[in-house]
N, C-alpha and C positions, 0 to 999 in steps of 0.2 A: 756726149753730154754723160757725165760719171756723176747721176745723182743717187743721192743715199734715202735710206728709210728716216734717219738723222734731220736731215735738210727736209723732207716734208712733214716729219712729226716734229717738227721744231718752230714751225710757224707760229708767228706771235699773235702780228698785226692784220689789219689790211694790206698794208703796202707791201709786207711782207709775201701773203697769199698771193699780191698779184703778179708782184715780180716771180716768182716760182713759177705762178698758172702761166705766164705767157712761156717761160724757158722752156718750159714741156708741153706748152702747143706746137713750139717751133721744132722739138723733135718728134712728139708723134707725127706732124707733118709731114716729117721728112722719111721716118722710121717705121710707123705703120701705114702700110699698105693700102688697105681698105680705106683708112682715115684720108690718107692723101689723093687716091682717085677722086674722096666724098668731095674735097675743097678744091681739086683741079675743073670737077664738073662745076661747080658753082661761080667757077673764075673767082678766087678769091687768090689777091694775092698776098704769100704769108707773110712777107716783108711790109705788109702796109698796115697790119694787124698790131695796135699799138696798144690794147686795151681789152681787157676781160671780155666786154661787152661788145667787141668785133667777132669774139671768134666763133665759128660755126661750129654747132652741136650736133652729131652724128647721131642719126634717127636710133633709138633704142634696139628699132625693128631688125636691123645690120647682126645681130649677134644672134638673130634666128638662120641667119645665110650666111656669114660668112665668120670667118676665124678673126676675131681682132685683136691683133699682136703687135707692140713694138718693139719687140726683140727674136732673138732667133733661140734662145734659150729654149731647154725642152720642159714641158707643160709638165708641172710637180701634182696640178688637179684639176678637176673640170667641174664646175659648178653648172647645173641646169633648172633652167624654171619649175613650176609647178605650169601645170592643165592636165584641162579634160582631156576625154581619150579624143585621139585623132590631130589634137591642136600642136602646131609646128614648137618644139619648146627651143629656151634659149641657153646657148653656151658661152661660160665663159674660163678661157682659158688662163689657170692663174701658174705663172712660171715663178713665182717668189710667193708660196704660202703666206710666208713669214711676214709681208707687207698688213695682210689682212687681220691674220695676227695681232698685230702691234696696234692696228687701226682700231679693233674693235677693245680689244682689253685698256688701251690710253681715252677710248669714248667714254667706257665703262666709269673709267677711275674718274674722267671729267665730269659728268653727273652724279654719278652716285658715291665715290668710294672707291675702297679697296674690296677688291672681286673674294679674296678671300677671311673678309669681313661677314661674307652673306651665305644663306645656305639657296641654291637654286633651284626649283621645281619648274618641270616643263610637262605640258599638255599638248603636246604637239603630232596627234595622230597623224595626220595628212603628211605632214613633213613627214616622218620617222618610217611612214609604209611604202617609202620611192627613196631613189639614189642620188644623188647629186646635190643636195641641199643643202648652202652656203649658211642658212641657219641653224643647221642641225650640229654641222660643224661647228659652228659656234657657241653652240649652248654647250657639246659635248667638252669644248672645252674649259668653258666656265667651268661648270660640274664640277670637271677634274681640279679644277687651278682653287676655286673654293674651298676643298679639302675636308668638307662638311662629311659626315657619315649619313645624315637624310637627302643631302642633295640628289638628283636621279630624277627617272621619267616616269609617267602615270598615263599609259596608254588610256584603256578605259576603264580602271580599276578605280573608281570614282570613289568607293568607301574606306581604302587604304588615303589618299588625297586626302579627306577628310582628315581624317587621323591624323595622319602627318602635319596639315596645318594645326590641331588642336595642339597636338605636342609642341611646335616651335612657337605659337603662341604662349604657352605656360612657361615657355624656358626664355623667353623676350629674345628672338634670337633674330635678328637681320632677316627678313627671307624676301625671295623675287620669285615670284609665281608668271612665269611665261610660257601662254599661250595661244594656242589658233583660236579665235574668236565664235565660232561656233560648237570646239570643247567649253570655251570656258561658259558658254550660255547654257550649255546641255551639265554641265554639272551644277550648278547653281540652281539648276530646273529642281535635283536630286536633294539639295542640300543647303541651310543658310549656314554662314558663319559669319560672327563679330570682330575681326582682326582690323581693325584699325591702322595699324602701324604695316601691313604688308601691302608690297608694293608689285600692284598687279599689274603687267605690262600684256596687252593683246598685239598681236602682229597682224591685225590687218586680214579681214576674205572670208566669206564663207565656205566656200570650193564646193560650192556646188549644193552645201548640205542645209543651208537654211536660206531663206527669202534676205536679202541686203535689207540694212537696216540704216537710218541717218544715224550717226553719232552721237546726238542729243540723246536719243532715245534708245541704243544700245549701252551708252556710258550710264545710262541712270539705272538701266536694269542692272549692270553689273556694279555699280558701289553698294545698290542694295543689298545683292544675292551677297558679296565679300564682306561689308562692312567697313567698307574704304571713302574716304573722300573723295577722291579723284581712280582715272584710270591711266594711267601710263601708256605709252605705245612707242612702237621700234617703228622708223621707216627708212626701209632697205629694199634690196632687192639682188636677185640675180647676177647682174651686169656692174653692180656696184662694192667696191671694195668697203666701204666706210658707210654709216647709220644715221642719221637725226634720230633725235629722242624728245619727245611730248611728256613731259611731267603731270599735264592735265588739261583737257579742254580742248584737245587736236591743234595743242599750239606746239609747233617745233623747231628745234633749234640745231644747228651743227655744229660739230667739231670745228677746229682753228683749220682745221684742212678739207675742207668741204665746204661749197658754198650753193645756193640754190638761190636761180635767177629766172623771169619768167618773161615768157615768149610771146607773142601775139598769135591766135588762135588763126585769124587769116592771114599775119605774114608771118612764115618761123624763122625767117631771118633778123627780125625787128623783137625788141623787150619792150615789156609795155610797165608802165609808172606801178610806186607800190600800193597798193591796195586795191587796184585791179585783177579781176580772174583772166588767166591766159596757162600756157604748155607751162610745163614744172621742167625748166631745164638744170643737171646737175653737173658742178665741177666737184671732182673728186682725185684730187689728189695723191691718191692711194692705186688708184688705175695707172700706174707708170705705165705697166708693161704691157696694157691694154688701151684702153682711151679713157682720158679723165671729163672730155665734155660731152653727157651725154642730155639728148633730149629725150624724155620719159613720156610715159602717152597717158600723166595725170596730171589732170586739173587743179591751178592751187591760187595765193596771191602769197605777196611777200609785207609783213606790219612794217612800221618803221622801225622797229628795232633790229628789224633783219632776220627775228623768226618768220616761220610761215606755217601755212594752213593749208593741208591738202580736203579737196572741195569736189572730187570726182576724177571722173574717166573721162576721155574722150571718145565720144558713139564710136562704136563696133570695135574698138582695141579689144584684145583680149583680156578676158575674164581673169587675172591671175596676180599674182602677188600679194606685195603689203600694202595694207591700207586702201580698201577699194571702196571705203564708205562714200557714199553721197551723199552732201548735206542739202 
């Protein structure tokens, strides 16, 4: 199969998505050894899979124990998950990092507009202090492509961040502050700022630094502390090359080449109806060279407009990654 990035990122509608997803499914069933063996053990006949609802989803834990690859090209970069000491990390071997770059750049443009119009500020200490973070790779590129002199990282220098925010507010500069949850809370405990136009994007997770909070309580504190109407969120993870975005209220939307389905918690090969809680399955067509069909350890539900909400984690799942907030 000779698919290109253009095939993936030019998907316009549901029919186009389904056709491309099924083509990739057949390709990966044949060319991704781990996924092919998983399908074989499930006794699924690939030729009888006619809809995306019938596609088997690979448990995300396989990224901890296997190399998930659908081609023999050399790995350009390996992204690894965060985790507490002693926890086995997931590894996503990426043979074409341009797919990742095109995915996050087009998704940002879809939800927010041109990257060059923004100043990007990052408060991501736990990510900066380890290697292999796909989030840091993305933020580095957004900072560079913004071309704004004040774009950059703020590790624990909250006073500098406050002054930068006040300066950007006075200039009426479009600004995105992307931060890990505990670091955003640390900042507003020291400083109050009233910056209504600021986009505050939390990436989820306390990383063991604070007690987990329900989303409503967290967002109430953050909206008050930053003087904004809503808190934005990003739903992404090491094992994916695409992200969904929430522009407020914890309701996420996917770009056209990504889709979420909800599986039955008692029967992982069955899906549940809209509005019912279950396990989040993700189809990420940008994962062309690994596996596009991932069964995550997150719990969620789909709304009638195909937006989705993240409601927590499966019991005993590793505490890591993005948006681990339990409602």
